[in-house]
Phi, psi and omega in degrees: 000132179278168179296319179297318178296319178299315180300316180293317182295326183257011176054051179261126179272107181271357181262000182283155179272149177255127177269137180250130178297145183307324181289346179267350180285128181292130176281130179292116180287139174249175177214150174267125177254127175255134183253151176291148174217178184258007185236341178273139179277162175304315183299318181295317180294316178300310180299321180293318179294323178294311185287313188274315184267355181063034175286152169280163186304320180295315179299316180297319179294317179297316178299319181297319177295320177297318178301314183293312188272332180258346178097342178193164178202140172282120185252346180198142178237153178162192178283161180302319182298324178286323187276334186302312179292329179291315179297318178300318180296321177296317178299320179295335177272005178084011179274134179278110184215155174208160177264128177243000000 
């Protein structure tokens, strides 16, 4: 017996819409991208990532090297509401960052 035959035999409506509860809807994740610049030192960027993004020292150092050599790096992911104050704090420290 095929699935269609089963659906017909058991009177299952396969064309109906399924409603998803709001808490089950996936929140579109955003990310903070930090860009390389010519005026921030490695130490300043590392310290900022540790303090603002709560990176451990190794993670902050790796991100800083990626920023320097690749031109940018995603340093934090989450919802826009979570990331907005973090991005603002990085900008206040002179770090070139944006939410994508």
